[in-house]
MARBA-350584 format. One line per 4 residues: number of its first residue (from 1); their letters; for each residue z, y, x of N, C-alpha, C. Coordinates in nm, 3 decimals. Layout:
N
NUM	a	Z/Y/X/Z/Y/X/Z/Y/X  ...
% end
This chain:
152
1	mlnk	-5.475/-11.000/-18.350/-5.372/-11.068/-18.278/-5.383/-11.044/-18.130  -5.272/-11.041/-18.070/-5.264/-11.023/-17.925/-5.265/-11.158/-17.855  -5.324/-11.156/-17.741/-5.323/-11.276/-17.656/-5.184/-11.292/-17.596  -5.130/-11.413/-17.605/-4.995/-11.435/-17.556/-4.985/-11.424/-17.404
5	rgps	-5.092/-11.450/-17.334/-5.086/-11.445/-17.187/-5.097/-11.303/-17.136  -5.150/-11.220/-17.203/-5.164/-11.082/-17.159/-5.293/-11.061/-17.084  -5.317/-10.938/-17.040/-5.445/-10.905/-16.977/-5.459/-10.966/-16.837  -5.354/-10.995/-16.763/-5.361/-11.048/-16.627/-5.332/-11.198/-16.628
9	qggf	-5.432/-11.278/-16.586/-5.414/-11.423/-16.584/-5.417/-11.470/-16.439  -5.338/-11.573/-16.406/-5.338/-11.631/-16.271/-5.441/-11.743/-16.262  -5.481/-11.778/-16.137/-5.573/-11.888/-16.117/-5.699/-11.844/-16.045  -5.791/-11.940/-16.026/-5.916/-11.915/-15.956/-6.032/-11.934/-16.050
13	tlve	-6.138/-11.862/-16.024/-6.261/-11.885/-16.099/-6.338/-11.995/-16.027  -6.436/-12.049/-16.088/-6.517/-12.155/-16.029/-6.587/-12.106/-15.902  -6.636/-11.985/-15.902/-6.704/-11.928/-15.785/-6.607/-11.916/-15.668  -6.485/-11.869/-15.694/-6.385/-11.857/-15.587/-6.349/-11.993/-15.529
17	liva	-6.339/-12.093/-15.614/-6.307/-12.227/-15.570/-6.417/-12.284/-15.482  -6.541/-12.266/-15.518/-6.655/-12.315/-15.438/-6.659/-12.245/-15.303  -6.637/-12.114/-15.301/-6.636/-12.039/-15.175/-6.523/-12.089/-15.085  -6.405/-12.115/-15.140/-6.292/-12.165/-15.062/-6.323/-12.302/-15.002
21	ivvl	-6.386/-12.389/-15.078/-6.422/-12.523/-15.029/-6.523/-12.513/-14.916  -6.622/-12.426/-14.929/-6.723/-12.409/-14.824/-6.659/-12.356/-14.695  -6.571/-12.257/-14.706/-6.506/-12.200/-14.588/-6.417/-12.304/-14.520  -6.338/-12.377/-14.596/-6.252/-12.481/-14.538/-6.335/-12.593/-14.476
25	gaal	-6.446/-12.630/-14.538/-6.534/-12.733/-14.482/-6.593/-12.691/-14.349  -6.637/-12.566/-14.340/-6.693/-12.517/-14.213/-6.586/-12.514/-14.104  -6.465/-12.471/-14.137/-6.356/-12.468/-14.039/-6.321/-12.609/-13.993  -6.315/-12.702/-14.084/-6.284/-12.840/-14.050/-6.393/-12.902/-13.963
29	agvl	-6.519/-12.870/-13.992/-6.629/-12.921/-13.910/-6.619/-12.869/-13.767  -6.583/-12.743/-13.750/-6.567/-12.687/-13.616/-6.454/-12.753/-13.540  -6.343/-12.776/-13.605/-6.229/-12.843/-13.541/-6.266/-12.986/-13.502  -6.335/-13.057/-13.588/-6.373/-13.195/-13.558/-6.474/-13.203/-13.444
33	maln	-6.565/-13.106/-13.434/-6.659/-13.106/-13.322/-6.586/-13.084/-13.190  -6.490/-12.992/-13.187/-6.412/-12.968/-13.066/-6.331/-13.091/-13.027  -6.273/-13.157/-13.124/-6.195/-13.278/-13.099/-6.284/-13.389/-13.046  -6.403/-13.402/-13.101/-6.497/-13.504/-13.056/-6.536/-13.484/-12.910
37	qsvs	-6.560/-13.360/-12.870/-6.596/-13.332/-12.731/-6.482/-13.361/-12.637  -6.361/-13.330/-12.675/-6.247/-13.356/-12.587/-6.218/-13.505/-12.574  -6.238/-13.580/-12.680/-6.214/-13.724/-12.674/-6.324/-13.795/-12.596  -6.448/-13.752/-12.611/-6.557/-13.818/-12.539/-6.547/-13.797/-12.389
41	gsad	-6.487/-13.689/-12.343/-6.471/-13.666/-12.200/-6.344/-13.724/-12.142  -6.258/-13.783/-12.224/-6.130/-13.831/-12.173/-6.142/-13.961/-12.095  -6.250/-14.035/-12.107/-6.268/-14.158/-12.031/-6.313/-14.130/-11.888  -6.369/-14.013/-11.861/-6.420/-13.981/-11.728/-6.314/-13.992/-11.619
45	pvvr	-6.191/-13.942/-11.637/-6.092/-13.958/-11.531/-6.061/-14.105/-11.501  -6.065/-14.191/-11.600/-6.040/-14.333/-11.577/-6.151/-14.391/-11.488  -6.274/-14.355/-11.516/-6.387/-14.403/-11.435/-6.375/-14.351/-11.293  -6.339/-14.224/-11.276/-6.324/-14.167/-11.140/-6.213/-14.237/-11.062
49	vqml	-6.102/-14.265/-11.127/-5.992/-14.334/-11.060/-6.034/-14.475/-11.021  -6.107/-14.542/-11.106/-6.153/-14.677/-11.075/-6.255/-14.675/-10.960  -6.343/-14.576/-10.959/-6.439/-14.564/-10.849/-6.366/-14.537/-10.718  -6.264/-14.451/-10.721/-6.186/-14.421/-10.601/-6.114/-14.546/-10.551
53	alaq	-6.056/-14.625/-10.640/-5.986/-14.747/-10.600/-6.083/-14.847/-10.536  -6.202/-14.861/-10.594/-6.303/-14.952/-10.537/-6.348/-14.904/-10.398  -6.377/-14.776/-10.386/-6.423/-14.721/-10.259/-6.315/-14.735/-10.152  -6.190/-14.706/-10.186/-6.081/-14.717/-10.089/-6.060/-14.861/-10.046
57	slln	-6.068/-14.954/-10.140/-6.053/-15.095/-10.108/-6.163/-15.143/-10.013  -6.287/-15.104/-10.041/-6.398/-15.145/-9.954/-6.390/-15.077/-9.818  -6.350/-14.951/-9.813/-6.335/-14.882/-9.686/-6.228/-14.949/-9.601  -6.117/-14.987/-9.663/-6.011/-15.059/-9.590/-6.060/-15.193/-9.540
61	eves	-6.140/-15.262/-9.621/-6.196/-15.391/-9.580/-6.285/-15.375/-9.457  -6.374/-15.276/-9.460/-6.465/-15.254/-9.347/-6.387/-15.215/-9.222  -6.292/-15.125/-9.237/-6.216/-15.079/-9.121/-6.128/-15.188/-9.061  -6.096/-15.292/-9.136/-6.011/-15.399/-9.083/-6.088/-15.498/-8.997
65	rpfa	-6.219/-15.493/-8.998/-6.300/-15.585/-8.919/-6.303/-15.543/-8.772  -6.330/-15.640/-8.682/-6.343/-15.605/-8.539/-6.459/-15.508/-8.516  -6.450/-15.434/-8.407/-6.552/-15.334/-8.376/-6.686/-15.400/-8.347  -6.686/-15.510/-8.272/-6.810/-15.578/-8.238/-6.784/-15.727/-8.226
69	sadp	-6.886/-15.806/-8.257/-6.877/-15.950/-8.246/-7.012/-16.003/-8.201  -7.011/-16.118/-8.133/-7.137/-16.175/-8.082/-7.210/-16.256/-8.188  -7.140/-16.302/-8.289/-7.202/-16.389/-8.389/-7.273/-16.305/-8.496  -7.402/-16.336/-8.524/-7.469/-16.265/-8.633/-7.421/-16.320/-8.768
73	pasp	-7.416/-16.237/-8.870/-7.370/-16.285/-9.001/-7.476/-16.364/-9.073  -7.432/-16.450/-9.164/-7.525/-16.520/-9.252/-7.570/-16.423/-9.360  -7.678/-16.458/-9.428/-7.725/-16.373/-9.538/-7.637/-16.401/-9.660  -7.547/-16.311/-9.694/-7.447/-16.343/-9.794/-7.482/-16.312/-9.939
77	gcar	-7.588/-16.237/-9.966/-7.610/-16.190/-10.103/-7.504/-16.088/-10.138  -7.426/-16.115/-10.240/-7.321/-16.022/-10.280/-7.192/-16.048/-10.201  -7.179/-16.167/-10.141/-7.057/-16.205/-10.069/-7.049/-16.130/-9.935  -6.926/-16.109/-9.892/-6.903/-16.042/-9.763/-6.814/-16.124/-9.672
81	aqfn	-6.781/-16.246/-9.711/-6.688/-16.329/-9.634/-6.742/-16.363/-9.495  -6.873/-16.370/-9.479/-6.932/-16.405/-9.350/-6.944/-16.285/-9.256  -6.917/-16.165/-9.304/-6.923/-16.047/-9.218/-6.808/-16.055/-9.119  -6.842/-16.048/-8.989/-6.736/-16.063/-8.890/-6.716/-15.939/-8.802
85	dlrd	-6.792/-15.834/-8.826/-6.764/-15.707/-8.758/-6.813/-15.591/-8.843  -6.783/-15.471/-8.796/-6.816/-15.350/-8.874/-6.964/-15.336/-8.903  -7.047/-15.363/-8.803/-7.190/-15.339/-8.818/-7.256/-15.431/-8.921  -7.192/-15.544/-8.952/-7.247/-15.635/-9.052/-7.252/-15.569/-9.190
89	ydgy	-7.167/-15.472/-9.214/-7.161/-15.405/-9.343/-7.270/-15.299/-9.361  -7.336/-15.260/-9.253/-7.438/-15.156/-9.263/-7.552/-15.202/-9.353  -7.580/-15.124/-9.455/-7.688/-15.156/-9.549/-7.644/-15.244/-9.665  -7.518/-15.283/-9.669/-7.471/-15.365/-9.781/-7.481/-15.284/-9.910
93	astg	-7.530/-15.348/-10.015/-7.543/-15.281/-10.144/-7.534/-15.384/-10.256  -7.470/-15.346/-10.362/-7.471/-15.427/-10.484/-7.500/-15.333/-10.599  -7.585/-15.376/-10.688/-7.626/-15.291/-10.799/-7.579/-15.351/-10.930  -7.500/-15.275/-11.003/-7.457/-15.317/-11.136/-7.335/-15.406/-11.140
97	tvca	-7.295/-15.463/-11.026/-7.179/-15.552/-11.021/-7.110/-15.537/-10.886  -6.979/-15.529/-10.889/-6.900/-15.530/-10.766/-6.846/-15.671/-10.751  -6.863/-15.727/-10.631/-6.822/-15.865/-10.606/-6.697/-15.869/-10.520  -6.624/-15.979/-10.534/-6.511/-16.007/-10.445/-6.566/-16.047/-10.309
101	ldgt	-6.480/-16.065/-10.214/-6.519/-16.100/-10.078/-6.604/-16.227/-10.074  -6.572/-16.324/-10.160/-6.645/-16.451/-10.161/-6.773/-16.446/-10.245  -6.802/-16.333/-10.307/-6.925/-16.319/-10.386/-6.905/-16.335/-10.535  -6.783/-16.362/-10.579/-6.756/-16.375/-10.722/-6.766/-16.239/-10.789
105	pmls	-6.847/-16.225/-10.894/-6.856/-16.096/-10.964/-6.720/-16.055/-11.021  -6.679/-15.930/-10.994/-6.550/-15.881/-11.040/-6.563/-15.778/-11.150  -6.652/-15.681/-11.129/-6.657/-15.566/-11.217/-6.802/-15.527/-11.237  -6.844/-15.519/-11.363/-6.983/-15.483/-11.389/-6.992/-15.335/-11.425
109	gysv	-7.111/-15.281/-11.408/-7.134/-15.140/-11.441/-7.122/-15.047/-11.321  -7.076/-15.098/-11.209/-7.059/-15.016/-11.088/-7.155/-15.066/-10.981  -7.198/-14.975/-10.896/-7.283/-15.009/-10.782/-7.215/-14.961/-10.655  -7.238/-15.035/-10.545/-7.175/-15.004/-10.417/-7.282/-14.999/-10.309
113	risv	-7.266/-14.904/-10.217/-7.353/-14.893/-10.100/-7.265/-14.860/-9.980  -7.284/-14.934/-9.869/-7.204/-14.912/-9.748/-7.299/-14.883/-9.633  -7.261/-14.783/-9.555/-7.338/-14.745/-9.437/-7.243/-14.737/-9.317  -7.282/-14.800/-9.207/-7.204/-14.794/-9.082/-7.300/-14.750/-8.972
117	kpgt	-7.281/-14.630/-8.921/-7.373/-14.572/-8.821/-7.294/-14.521/-8.701  -7.355/-14.526/-8.584/-7.289/-14.467/-8.467/-7.271/-14.317/-8.487  -7.162/-14.267/-8.439/-7.134/-14.125/-8.450/-7.060/-14.076/-8.327  -7.039/-13.948/-8.319/-6.966/-13.893/-8.205/-6.840/-13.826/-8.254
121	lagv	-6.732/-13.865/-8.192/-6.603/-13.804/-8.217/-6.559/-13.744/-8.085  -6.494/-13.631/-8.088/-6.454/-13.561/-7.966/-6.366/-13.651/-7.880  -6.410/-13.673/-7.756/-6.331/-13.749/-7.660/-6.335/-13.899/-7.678  -6.421/-13.951/-7.769/-6.428/-14.095/-7.793/-6.568/-14.142/-7.758
125	aaal	-6.576/-14.244/-7.671/-6.706/-14.293/-7.627/-6.776/-14.372/-7.737  -6.706/-14.466/-7.800/-6.768/-14.551/-7.900/-6.700/-14.528/-8.035  -6.776/-14.478/-8.130/-6.721/-14.454/-8.264/-6.828/-14.487/-8.368  -6.783/-14.538/-8.481/-6.873/-14.568/-8.592/-6.827/-14.492/-8.716
129	riev	-6.924/-14.432/-8.783/-6.895/-14.359/-8.907/-6.925/-14.450/-9.024  -6.827/-14.468/-9.111/-6.839/-14.559/-9.225/-6.845/-14.475/-9.353  -6.944/-14.502/-9.437/-6.956/-14.435/-9.567/-6.963/-14.541/-9.676  -6.873/-14.532/-9.772/-6.873/-14.621/-9.887/-6.901/-14.535/-10.010
133	tvsr	-7.008/-14.567/-10.081/-7.045/-14.493/-10.202/-7.037/-14.587/-10.321  -6.958/-14.547/-10.420/-6.947/-14.622/-10.545/-7.002/-14.533/-10.655  -7.085/-14.590/-10.741/-7.143/-14.510/-10.849/-7.141/-14.589/-10.979  -7.139/-14.511/-11.087/-7.149/-14.567/-11.222/-7.223/-14.464/-11.305
137	gsds	-7.338/-14.502/-11.353/-7.420/-14.407/-11.429/-7.458/-14.291/-11.341  -7.431/-14.170/-11.386/-7.464/-14.051/-11.308/-7.349/-14.006/-11.218  -7.231/-14.070/-11.231/-7.117/-14.036/-11.146/-7.125/-14.112/-11.014  -7.088/-14.045/-10.907/-7.090/-14.107/-10.775/-6.974/-14.054/-10.692
141	ltlr	-6.918/-14.140/-10.608/-6.806/-14.101/-10.523/-6.827/-14.163/-10.386  -6.814/-14.083/-10.280/-6.832/-14.131/-10.143/-6.706/-14.106/-10.062  -6.661/-14.211/-9.992/-6.551/-14.198/-9.896/-6.606/-14.223/-9.757  -6.559/-14.145/-9.662/-6.604/-14.159/-9.524/-6.485/-14.188/-9.435
145	gwrt	-6.509/-14.272/-9.337/-6.404/-14.304/-9.241/-6.466/-14.325/-9.103  -6.382/-14.323/-9.003/-6.426/-14.344/-8.865/-6.353/-14.463/-8.809  -6.421/-14.535/-8.724/-6.357/-14.646/-8.653/-6.400/-14.638/-8.508  -6.302/-14.644/-8.420/-6.330/-14.640/-8.277/-6.306/-14.778/-8.217
149	dyas	-6.360/-14.797/-8.099/-6.341/-14.923/-8.027/-6.213/-14.910/-7.944  -6.101/-14.908/-8.013/-5.973/-14.884/-7.946/-5.928/-15.005/-7.865  -5.986/-15.124/-7.890/-5.944/-15.244/-7.817/-5.998/-15.247/-7.675  -6.109/-15.175/-7.647/-6.165/-15.180/-7.511/-6.111/-15.072/-7.423
% end
């Protein structure tokens, strides 16, 4: 008797099926690893934007203070409300928490360092260089500004 299907049959053998599954699994693993790397790095721009906003806000705060004042500041801890001139901010630092002006903790996970040092600007007798550094983990961002004694 003759076989009704004939000599050529369609379909896969067990070996071909196993090879196909292994190849597809390896391809899928590669795609998932690439996707994982792209997703894990997508939060970094958010952190950078937040660090920039914090640094800009603090730089604006420092620059808005008078150039010099006769009153020494109180020891504020994390608070900055008692700072009455630019030089009071020199050496200010908070680690792990950013505070509001009155010392209320606002944002955790970030650290701030402010430096106010005398500097020289062309044609200006009295100038102060302001550096605000905000960091989180291994990321760090520094903004620099200048303030002159324009009132005198």
